[in-house]
C-alpha positions as CSV (number, residue, x, y, z in Angstrom):
1,X,-85.3,-4.5,-34.7
2,X,-85.3,-0.8,-35.2
3,X,-82.5,1.4,-36.6
4,X,-82.5,5.0,-35.2
5,X,-80.1,7.8,-36.1
6,X,-80.8,10.5,-33.5
7,X,-80.1,10.8,-29.8
8,X,-83.8,11.7,-29.2
9,X,-85.0,8.6,-31.0
10,X,-82.8,6.2,-29.1
11,X,-83.7,7.8,-25.8
12,X,-87.3,7.4,-26.6
13,X,-86.8,3.7,-27.4
14,X,-85.0,3.2,-24.1
15,X,-87.5,5.1,-22.1
16,X,-90.4,3.1,-23.6
17,X,-88.6,-0.1,-22.8
18,X,-87.9,0.9,-19.2
19,X,-91.5,1.9,-18.7
20,X,-92.5,-1.7,-19.4
21,X,-90.1,-2.8,-16.8
22,X,-87.3,-4.0,-19.1
23,X,-83.6,-3.9,-18.2
24,X,-81.3,-2.5,-20.8
25,X,-78.1,-4.0,-22.1
26,X,-75.8,-1.9,-24.3
27,X,-73.1,-2.9,-26.7
28,X,-71.0,0.1,-28.1
29,X,-69.1,-0.7,-31.3
30,X,-67.5,1.0,-34.3
31,X,-69.3,-1.5,-36.6
32,X,-67.8,-4.0,-39.0
33,X,-69.2,-6.6,-36.6
34,X,-67.4,-10.0,-36.1
35,X,-67.8,-12.9,-33.8
36,X,-66.3,-11.0,-30.9
37,X,-69.1,-8.4,-31.2
38,X,-71.7,-11.2,-31.5
39,X,-70.5,-12.7,-28.3
40,X,-71.1,-9.3,-26.5
41,X,-74.6,-9.0,-28.0
42,X,-75.4,-12.6,-26.9
43,X,-74.2,-11.9,-23.4
44,X,-76.3,-8.7,-23.3
45,X,-79.3,-10.6,-24.7
46,X,-78.9,-13.3,-22.0
47,X,-78.8,-10.9,-19.2
48,X,-81.3,-8.2,-20.3
49,X,-84.8,-7.7,-21.7
50,X,-83.8,-5.0,-24.2
51,X,-80.5,-4.7,-26.1
52,X,-79.2,-1.6,-27.7
53,X,-76.2,-1.7,-30.1
54,X,-74.4,1.5,-31.2
55,X,-72.4,1.7,-34.4
56,X,-70.3,4.9,-34.6
57,X,-66.8,5.3,-36.0
58,X,-65.5,7.8,-33.5
59,X,-63.1,10.4,-35.0
60,X,-61.8,11.5,-31.6
61,X,-59.9,8.3,-31.1
62,X,-58.0,8.4,-34.4
63,X,-54.5,10.0,-34.4
64,X,-53.1,12.2,-37.2
65,X,-51.3,9.1,-38.7
66,X,-54.3,6.8,-38.4
67,X,-56.6,6.9,-41.5
68,X,-60.1,7.4,-40.2
69,X,-61.5,7.3,-43.8
70,X,-60.1,3.8,-44.4
71,X,-61.7,2.3,-41.3
72,X,-64.0,-0.6,-42.7
73,X,-67.7,0.1,-42.8
74,X,-70.5,-2.1,-44.0
75,X,-73.8,-1.2,-42.3
76,X,-76.0,-3.5,-44.3
77,X,-73.9,-6.5,-43.2
78,X,-73.8,-5.2,-39.6
79,X,-77.6,-4.8,-39.6
80,X,-78.1,-8.5,-40.6
81,X,-75.6,-9.7,-38.0
82,X,-77.2,-7.6,-35.3
83,X,-80.7,-8.7,-36.1
84,X,-79.7,-12.4,-36.1
85,X,-77.9,-11.9,-32.7
86,X,-81.0,-10.5,-31.1
87,X,-80.5,-6.7,-31.0
88,X,-83.6,-4.6,-30.4
89,X,-82.3,-1.2,-31.5
90,X,-79.3,-0.1,-33.4
91,X,-78.2,3.5,-32.6
92,X,-76.5,4.6,-35.8
93,X,-75.6,8.3,-35.4
94,X,-73.7,10.6,-37.8
95,X,-70.6,12.5,-36.6
96,X,-72.7,15.7,-36.6
97,X,-75.3,14.0,-34.4
98,X,-72.7,13.0,-31.8
99,X,-70.6,16.2,-32.2
100,X,-72.8,19.0,-33.5
101,X,-70.2,21.6,-32.7
102,X,-66.5,21.5,-31.8
103,X,-66.4,19.8,-28.5
104,X,-66.0,22.4,-25.8
105,X,-64.4,19.8,-23.5
106,X,-63.4,16.2,-23.4
107,X,-62.2,13.6,-20.9
108,X,-58.5,13.5,-20.4
109,X,-57.3,10.1,-19.1
110,X,-54.5,10.5,-16.6
111,X,-53.9,7.0,-15.5
112,X,-53.2,3.8,-17.4
113,X,-52.5,5.4,-20.7
114,X,-48.7,5.4,-20.8
115,X,-48.4,1.6,-20.9
116,X,-49.4,-1.2,-23.4
117,X,-51.0,0.2,-26.6
118,X,-51.5,3.6,-25.1
119,X,-47.8,4.3,-25.0
120,X,-47.7,4.6,-28.8
121,X,-51.1,6.2,-29.3
122,X,-51.2,9.5,-27.4
123,X,-54.7,10.9,-27.0
124,X,-56.3,7.7,-28.2
125,X,-57.9,6.8,-24.9
126,X,-59.1,10.4,-24.3
127,X,-61.2,10.0,-27.5
128,X,-62.4,6.5,-26.4
129,X,-63.4,7.8,-22.9
130,X,-65.1,10.8,-24.3
131,X,-67.3,8.9,-26.7
132,X,-68.1,6.1,-24.3
133,X,-69.1,8.7,-21.7
134,X,-71.4,10.3,-24.2
135,X,-72.9,7.0,-25.3
136,X,-73.5,5.9,-21.7
137,X,-75.3,9.2,-20.9
138,X,-77.4,8.9,-24.1
139,X,-78.5,5.3,-23.7
140,X,-78.4,5.1,-19.9
141,X,-78.3,1.3,-19.8
142,X,-78.2,-0.9,-16.8
143,X,-75.1,-2.7,-18.1
144,X,-72.6,-2.1,-21.0
145,X,-70.6,-4.9,-22.6
146,X,-67.0,-4.7,-23.7
147,X,-64.5,-7.3,-24.9
148,X,-61.6,-8.4,-22.7
149,X,-59.4,-8.6,-25.8
150,X,-59.1,-4.8,-25.6
151,X,-58.2,-5.0,-22.0
152,X,-56.6,-1.6,-21.7
153,X,-59.7,0.0,-23.1
154,X,-61.9,-2.0,-20.8
155,X,-59.9,-1.0,-17.8
156,X,-60.0,2.7,-18.6
157,X,-63.7,2.6,-19.1
158,X,-64.2,0.7,-15.8
159,X,-62.0,3.3,-14.0
160,X,-63.9,6.2,-15.7
161,X,-67.3,4.9,-14.6
162,X,-66.0,4.5,-11.1
163,X,-64.3,7.9,-11.0
164,X,-67.4,9.8,-12.3
165,X,-70.0,7.6,-10.4
166,X,-71.8,6.7,-13.6
167,X,-74.7,4.4,-12.6
168,X,-74.0,1.6,-15.0
169,X,-72.3,-1.8,-14.6
170,X,-69.4,-2.5,-17.0
171,X,-69.4,-6.1,-18.1
172,X,-66.1,-7.5,-19.5
173,X,-66.6,-10.5,-21.7
174,X,-64.0,-13.2,-22.4
175,X,-61.9,-13.0,-25.6
176,X,-63.3,-15.1,-28.4
177,X,-60.6,-17.6,-29.7
178,X,-59.9,-20.0,-32.5
179,X,-59.8,-23.7,-31.5
180,X,-56.0,-23.5,-31.2
181,X,-56.2,-20.5,-28.8
182,X,-55.4,-17.6,-31.1
183,X,-57.5,-14.6,-30.3
184,X,-59.9,-13.9,-33.1
185,X,-59.2,-10.7,-35.0
186,X,-59.8,-9.2,-38.4
187,X,-56.0,-8.9,-38.6
188,X,-55.5,-12.6,-38.6
189,X,-56.2,-12.8,-42.3
190,X,-53.0,-10.9,-43.0
191,X,-50.9,-13.7,-41.4
192,X,-48.9,-16.0,-43.7
193,X,-49.6,-19.7,-43.3
194,X,-46.3,-20.0,-41.4
195,X,-47.2,-17.1,-39.1
196,X,-50.7,-18.4,-38.5
197,X,-49.4,-21.8,-37.5
198,X,-47.0,-20.2,-35.0
199,X,-49.2,-17.4,-33.6
200,X,-51.1,-19.5,-30.9
201,X,-47.8,-19.5,-29.0
202,X,-48.7,-16.0,-27.8
203,X,-51.6,-17.2,-25.8
204,X,-49.6,-20.3,-24.6
205,X,-46.9,-18.0,-23.3
206,X,-49.4,-15.9,-21.4
207,X,-51.0,-19.0,-19.9
208,X,-47.6,-20.3,-18.8
209,X,-46.9,-16.9,-17.2
210,X,-50.3,-17.0,-15.4
211,X,-49.6,-20.5,-14.2
212,X,-46.3,-19.4,-12.8
213,X,-48.1,-16.7,-10.8
214,X,-50.7,-19.1,-9.5
215,X,-48.0,-21.5,-8.4
216,X,-46.7,-18.8,-6.1
217,X,-44.3,-16.6,-8.1
218,X,-45.4,-13.0,-7.5
219,X,-42.3,-11.1,-8.5
220,X,-43.1,-9.0,-11.6
221,X,-39.5,-9.2,-12.9
222,X,-39.4,-12.9,-12.9
223,X,-42.8,-13.3,-14.7
224,X,-41.7,-10.7,-17.2
225,X,-38.4,-12.4,-17.9
226,X,-40.2,-15.7,-18.5
227,X,-42.6,-14.1,-20.9
228,X,-39.8,-12.4,-22.8
229,X,-37.9,-15.6,-23.0
230,X,-40.8,-17.6,-24.4
231,X,-41.9,-14.9,-26.8
232,X,-38.4,-14.5,-28.0
233,X,-38.5,-17.9,-29.6
234,X,-41.0,-16.8,-32.3
235,X,-40.2,-15.6,-35.8
236,X,-41.8,-12.2,-35.3
237,X,-40.8,-9.5,-32.9
238,X,-42.2,-8.2,-29.6
239,X,-43.8,-4.8,-29.6
240,X,-44.4,-4.9,-25.9
241,X,-44.9,-7.4,-23.1
242,X,-45.9,-6.4,-19.6
243,X,-47.4,-7.6,-16.3
244,X,-49.5,-5.0,-14.5
245,X,-52.1,-4.7,-11.8
246,X,-55.6,-4.7,-13.2
247,X,-57.7,-2.6,-13.8
248,X,-55.4,0.2,-12.4
249,X,-52.7,-0.8,-15.0
250,X,-50.0,0.1,-12.5
251,X,-46.6,-1.5,-12.3
252,X,-45.7,-3.2,-9.1
253,X,-42.7,-5.5,-8.4
254,X,-44.7,-7.5,-6.0
255,X,-47.9,-8.8,-7.7
256,X,-51.2,-9.1,-5.8
257,X,-54.9,-9.1,-6.5
258,X,-55.9,-9.1,-10.1
259,X,-53.1,-9.0,-12.7
260,X,-52.9,-8.7,-16.4
261,X,-50.3,-10.3,-18.6
262,X,-50.3,-8.6,-22.0
263,X,-48.5,-8.8,-25.3
264,X,-48.4,-7.1,-28.7
265,X,-46.4,-8.9,-31.3
266,X,-45.4,-8.0,-34.9
267,X,-45.5,-10.4,-37.8
268,X,-44.6,-9.2,-41.2
269,X,-48.1,-8.1,-42.2
270,X,-50.0,-8.0,-38.9
271,X,-49.7,-6.8,-35.3
272,X,-51.4,-9.1,-32.8
273,X,-52.5,-8.3,-29.3
274,X,-53.5,-10.7,-26.5
275,X,-53.8,-10.8,-22.8
276,X,-54.5,-13.1,-19.8
277,X,-56.1,-11.8,-16.6
278,X,-55.5,-13.8,-13.4
279,X,-56.7,-13.1,-9.9
280,X,-54.1,-14.2,-7.4
281,X,-56.6,-14.3,-4.5
282,X,-59.2,-16.3,-6.4
283,X,-56.5,-18.5,-7.8
284,X,-58.0,-18.5,-11.3
285,X,-58.5,-16.4,-14.5
């Protein structure tokens, strides 16, 4: 495994791999790797001959009240995890390498940002879209891998790639879960014992909502009311709960096609997010 820090170096590695006939799988991250990231790397490793992992804490996606400097970083740990998971090249650029001057332009996301997590983080997904576009242009992979746990981010990237005709396939990978169904997250360590015991009910509520859809109920208001009722029994509080078309993230009273059920939920020391995507036509998740 190689670690490269410049755009020129990672491009040279990818070009050399392509010249040997290798396909390229790409996993963009902000580092501090966990099991979710490892599942993305393993999926890329299974599907492709050559795997590139990027580690870059992107300042463009942090708002004025979000502490960029406190974002966890541990490159030595990340390097060991990446090597064990089968990464061929880590692209580890500095901020100056990615943004050598003040950016003269950026991507402005106009759809799907006023719902879910985007409603409370103005400008966040502009920063995400801009850095992902740069990374896709730098690496030029056959396929890029993102986790479904960050479903709004995944949808916006899918829509961006389609809108700009970027020649890469975006692969959404399933959320990695604990045995009791709770989505794995670094935030889970902040839960009290009581909160941790209760928290799997978030996923159970989403599954029940999805089952209601698959049983024939396609009115958004009915599904939303059922979710709110179930989530209202918990000891925390709802930040948001919604049912939207996916990946357009549009509201529609009559549900059809692919649909996302999503929740953000506050406990005393942690905010948890989760979602469930169901395809009404296919009749399954």
